[in-house]
N, C-alpha and C positions, 0 to 999 in steps of 0.2 A: 332912097341909097342903099346898095345891096352891100355884102359881104361875104368872103370868101372862106368855105371851109374849109381848115388846115390838115384834116385828116386825108392820109391817101386812102383814095376810094376803093383800090385791089387790096388792100391789107386790113386786118385787124385792126378794132377799135384800139386806139394808144389814149391812155389817161396820162394825167400828170407822173410825176415820178413813182414809179411803185413804191405800195408801202413797204417800210422796212421790216413788216415781219413776215410777208410773203420773198423777201430779196433775200432775208434769211433761208424762209423754208426752199427756195432755188438752190441756196448753195448746201443746205442739205441733202438735198435731191441728187445735186451732183456729186456728194460722197457715197450714198447710197446706192446709185449708178455705177459710180466706178469702181466698187466693190462688186458688186455683184457680176460687169464684165469681166473683171480679173477672175471670182470663180469660175465662170463658164470655161475661160482657156484653161484656168488650170485643171478643170473637169475633163476636157477634151485631151490634155494631154497626160494625166493622166492614165487616164482611161485607153488612150494610144501606148504607152509603156506597157500598161497588164495583157495588150493583146496581142501589138506586134514590136514586142522590146522595146520600143522608144531608139537611145541612142541621142548620140551629140547631132549627126545631119538630119535627122526626123525632127528634134525639137529644134533645132536650128532654122527649119523651112518652116515651122508651125509659127515659130516666136513673128519670124520676119514677115511670111504672111500676112498676119496679125498686125502687123506695125505699119503695112503699106495698105491691107483692108483701111486702118481706120484714116491716113490719108485721102482714099477713094471716095469714105465716107463723106470726109468733111466739102468734100469736091464735090458731090453729086448732092446733097442737100442745099447747096447753094440758089438755086431757083426757089425754092420754098422758105425762105428766112422772112417773107413779107406774113407768114402763117404761122409765126415761132411756135403760139402755142398749142395749137391744134397738132403740129406737125410734131411737136416733143415728145405731147401724150402716145400719139401713132408711134413714134419711134419707139417708147417705153412700151408700150404693149408687144408690139412686133419681139421687142428685145427680152421680156418676159418669157413670149412663146418660144421663141428658137432659141433661147440659154435652157429655158427650162427642159426642151424635148430633147437639146441634142446629146444629150448621156447616153437617153435610151435610145434615139436614132442609130448612135454609131454602134451600141452591144448588140442591137438586133441585127443590122447589117451584117456585120463581123461574124454573128451566129448561124444568121440561114441564109447569106446570098455573097460572101466575102465580098461583100463591098463598103469597108468600114474604113479605106484611104479615100474614096470621091466623098464620102460623109463628113467624114475630117475637115476635107479641103473645104468644102459647101460650106458647113458650120464654123468654120474659122473665118471665112470670107465675109458671111454676113454679119455674123457677133460683131465680126472689128469693125465691117462699115457701119451699122447701128450704134454702137460705140463712138465712132470717127464722129460721126451726125450729131451728137449732144453739145459738144463744146460749142460751135458756132450757133446752134443755136439757144443755149442757157446763156453763151453772151451775151444774143441779142437780145433776150427778154429782159436781163438785169439791166442794158441800158436805154428801156423805153422811154421814152417821156426825156431824157436826159440830154443838156447840151454839157456834154463833157468835152476835156480837155486834155492832153497829151495825158497829164498825170494821172487825174480821174481816171481815163480809162486803163494805164500802168496797174491803178490800184485795184482795178474791179477785174484785169484779168490774173493778178495775182492773188485775190481771193479764189478765182476760180479757179486755178492751176491748184492751191493749196489744198480745196476741199474736195479734188480729183484726185491727187498723189495722195492723199491722206486715206479718200476708202479706200484705195488702191490696195494702202498698206494692211489695214483691216481686214480686205477680203482674203489678201494672201496669207494671214493667220487664221483668220478662220476656217480656209479649206483643209489644210493638214493636220490643224488640232481640235477643229470642232466637226465637220460637215461630213470630212470622211470617215474616218475613226466611228463616228454615232451613225452617221444615217446612208453611208456608202454615197458611191457617185451618182448613179441614176435617182435616188431621192434627194440627195445633197445636190441637187443642180434642177431639180423639181422648188425645192423649198426654196433657193435661190430666188430662182422665175419669180414665185408668188411674192416674196420680199420686195420683187424687182415691179410687179403689176402695185402691190399695195404701196408701195413709194409716188407711183406713178398718179393714182386713185384721190391720196391727199393733195398733192400737188394741184391736183385736177381740181377739186372741189375750191381751192384758195385761188387759183391762177386765170381759172376760165371764168371764174364772177368779173372778173374785171376785164378780160382784153377779149372774152366771146360772149357766144350767146345761150341762154339756157337749154337751147335746142342742143346745140355742141356741149355743154356740158351733160346734159343725159345722154346722149349717145357716146362720147367716150368712158363715160362712167359703167354703161351697159356692154360697152365693150371688152372696157376691164375687169368687169363680172365674169362676162363670159368666157376669158382668158382663164382667169383667177378658176374655175372652176373646173376649166379644161386640166390645169393641175394640178386641183386638187382630185381629181379621178384616177392621175397618173400616181398620184403620191398614195392612194387608198389600191391601185393596182402595181407599184412597182415593184413589190414581192416575187407576184405569181410572173410577170412578165421576165424577171431577172431567171427564175428558176427557171422557166419554161425556156428562155436564150440560152444557159450558161448548159444546160443540158445536153442540148441540144449540138454544143462542143466535145462531149466527151462521150466514148461505146459504153460506156457501165454506167449503172446507177450512181448519184452523187449523197453519198450518205453524212457529209460533214462540208462545211465551209466557211471560210472566214474570207474578209478583205481587211487585213491592216493597214497600218500605216506605210508597211516596206511592200504589199504583197499579196497579190491572191493567191488563197490556198486552199486548193479542193483534195477533197479523199473522196474515191470510189470503192464500188466492191461489188464484184459478182461472182457469185459461188466464193469458194476460199482466197478469192485474188483481190487484196484490197493493194490500190496505190495512191500513190501520194504525188499530186501536182502543185509545183511553184510559179505562180504566173504563163498558166499552162501548161508548163514542159515537167515531165516526167521524171521523179525522183527516185523512186522503186516500186518493184512490185514483188508482194509478199510470194511469186511464183518463184522468182529466182535470186532476191535480195541477197539468200545468201553467199550467191556464188561473187557479186561486189563487194558485202561487209568484211567476210573473209581474204577476200586478196587485199583489202585495205587496212586491215586493222592488224593481221598477225607476223605479214613480215616488218614491221616494224616495233617488236617488242624483243628485242634482247633475251636472254634469261638473267632474270634477276630484276625485271625492269618491276619497280615498286610504285612510279607515278608517273601517268599520261594526262597530258592537255591535248582535247580534242576542239578546231574550231572548227564551227558548224555542225554538221551532224544533230539538228535540234528532234533528228525524230528517233532517236535514242537507238538506233541498231548498232554503230558501234560500239556504246555503251555497255550495250545487254554484252556484245562480246569480250568485251574487255574485264567486265564480272566473272566472265568463264574463270578464268587465271587466278586463283586464290593469292597472287604473289602480287597482286597490282592490288596498293593499297586505297589509293587515292586516283580520283578522274575527277579534275577540271574540267567543265564543258562550258565551254563560252558560245552562245548564238543570241545573234541579232533578236529575233522577233518574238516576242512572248505568246505568240498567238500558237505560232509552231509548238513550243515546249507545253501550252494548253492542250492541243490536240497529241501530243506522243503521250500526254500522260492520261488521256480518256480514249477518244475513239481508234488511237494506234496502239493501248496499253498491251492488246494481245500480242500483237506483234513484237512490240521491245521488251515483251517481259516485266514493265514495270521497270525498268531500268532508272529514269532520271528522279525517284522515288527512293532509288537506294542509297545507305549512310553514306557508302563509297565514292557516291557522286555529288559532286557541288556542283549546283547552274548558277553559272553567271549570265544576266542579261547584259549584253554590252556587243559593239560592234568590235568586231576581231583586230583590229588594226589599232583603234582605240584602244581596248582593254593590254594589247602587248605594249604599248609604249608607256601604259601609265603603271601595271600591274606590277604587287608585289611579287618577283619570283621566289619560288622556295629555292634556298640556298641550294647549288649545285646544280640547277634549271632541274626539267623532267626528263624520266629518262625515254620518253617516247613524244613525239607531237604528232598527233593527226591531224589533217588539213581536208575537210570532205564539206567542201564548199561550192554552192552550185557553177552553172558556166559561165564564164567570165563575157557574157553577152549584152553587157550595160555598162559604161562608165563605172559606176558604184561597186559593181564588183569586178572588175577590170584592175581596180590600185587592191585588190587581194591577190591579184597575178602578178605583182608586179617585184622588183628588185627590193625594192625600199621594203614589202610587207613582208617577203622572208627573212632580211636581214632581220627584222625585229625578233621574228619565230625563232631566229638563230640563236638571238640573248636569252629566251627560255630555253633552249635546250641544251643540256647536259651537257663535256664536253665528250663526252662517250655516246651521248646518244644517239637515236636516227630517228626523221623524219617521214611521212610519207604522206606525200600529197596529190587526190586523184588531178587526173590532169585530163580528161576528155578522152575521145576517139582518136587513136591513131590512123585510120581508116575515112570515118566521116568527116572529121575534120584536122589532119595530120597536119599542116602551117600549126594550127594552135596547140597539139600537142607539145612539138616540137620547140615551140616556140615557149613553153612553159620550162620546158629541159633547159634550155640554155638560158633562162631567166632566172632560175633558180641555183643552175651555175655562176652565174654571174654574180651571185649574192655570197659567194665563197662556200659550194658546198660541192663535196666530188658524188655523183650521182650514177642511180643503173636507171633506165626507165625499163618497164616490162608492162606484159596488157594479158588480159584474158576474154574470153569470150561471157558475155551475160545477154541470155534471149533476148530478152526487152530493150536492150542496149545497142543489143550487135557486140563490135571486137572495141573495149572500154580499157584505160592504159591508166598507168600508177607511175608514181615518180618514187623511189628508195633513196634518201639523201643523209648526208652526215658531214659533219666538219672534216676538214683536211684533203686531202690529194688521194686517196686511196677509196677507191667506188666501194660501197657496200654490195655483199651479193644475199639476194633476197633468202630466207630463209624462214621455214617453220619454226617458231621456238622446238623446245624439247618439254617446255612444261603444257604446252599446248591441249586443248582434250580433246576427244576424239569429232573431228570436220566432219562435213556433207560433202567440200566440194575440193578444199586444196590442200594439197600435200607439195612435197619436196620436188615429185618428178614432174607433177605440173608446174609450182615455180619455178623452176630447170627452164623449161620451152617458155615459160611464159616471158624470160628475157630475153627473146632471139626473137627478131622482126625481119620480117621477107621484104624483096627488094622492091614490092609496090609500095610497102611503110617505111622505106629505108630513113636512118636517123638526117636529120639535116641541122649545119651550124647556122643558128638565125641571132640576129640583133636581139637583145633582150627588153620585154616590157618594161617601160619605167611608170611614174606617177607623173612624170613629163610627157612621155609617149606612152601613151597606153596602144600598145598594137597589137596587144592578143585580141582587143574587142573589136577591131578591125577583120583579125584572123576567121573567128567564130563568125561573123555576118557575112563573109565569103564560103566559108561552109567545104564543101569538099573541094580539092583543084586540081 
């Protein structure tokens, strides 16, 4: 009499219902892999924003592409479900390698061949596809050897989803609060890849002993060890790779670098010319920053001004000029990024003459809009408000160029006080410039736009505003010290605009519709 072997010949050996200890281990693997997957995607999004400016469209395409890749990965893996255990280990090994190397590949491609877009698209597709393959594989492994009814299958799926979403939450918190600020993008992604590989190795030790051969176990562990060594090498060489790639992007030698939670900060120097860059955008050059700084600061200071609020301007240059006026007794400096303040007090100290450490300057680390909403404004308000913020080329910055933001700034301004806003270039980005004028006017101000030539920036514009209906006339206060560039004749000419940059009436930019962000992306039109 013969018997029939119930085991499918083409599949891995199927034991009876898996022991609880490795069913729990698989669920832990789900959480770890989900955390790693979300970190890889956040790393690509963060680096894309730093390199290319990010934005709603780019972020939406990346997120949508990632989700589509999840579905594609789940479909592609179906023929391999009969070999779920060894396939799962292979998927995790590939995910650890590709995810761990993704940030490095994107950064190097951007620096050397300007190919970051296709690297970003390929990385998103591969990582999304591999992450999408995990759930069908894990579901198959969790159901091996079980005769499951609908309720039991539902419980298994519920456990799987719970572990997956919990892991995603952990990864979403670990990236901005641990990995990015302490390791940076390249090393943070590499460490995540190592975690991914170690988790896969632990699963291999328990899983392949039950459903695989010794040869498969040894092969899987060897492949994971080789991948781990690759990422360890990357981790050890990351600073060298990052420094070489970063220097490729700047003409002058880099003397200081920080990657904060908010932005990439680079300071370069060649001879006496020191330059500050935020996310690749030039903020000032010591060759000619005095033209910009004098034009920003002095027109907003009526004679007798005693208190000044500076929103942005973390480089300390505006505070330096304000301290030259003995009548200005208090300067409140609100800057979002403490890393900028730290560099202003060290690397850029010669440029700002130590202004941020002066007893008349009170530095506040906060978001400008949040501070304006919550701060205790001095009785009577500030005599002057100087808004020196980066150009609004991202949604986060676009909110600081909105009607609502300028209305909040107006609450901090004394009834007879003046506000000055840096507004970008009326020549290179004319729509964004005139949009800023219209937005400030929509918040209840009378405005006077003006512009000067700053060699490193080109034609650069500002807005002088005050409460009421009478537009203020830009003037150099009588108490101003001797200036290198600005005088009354320059200011009189600065308020004149030629026909090729003539004024426009535009719809304001608001929190609900941040039109100015799109204006900046279109640039010259």
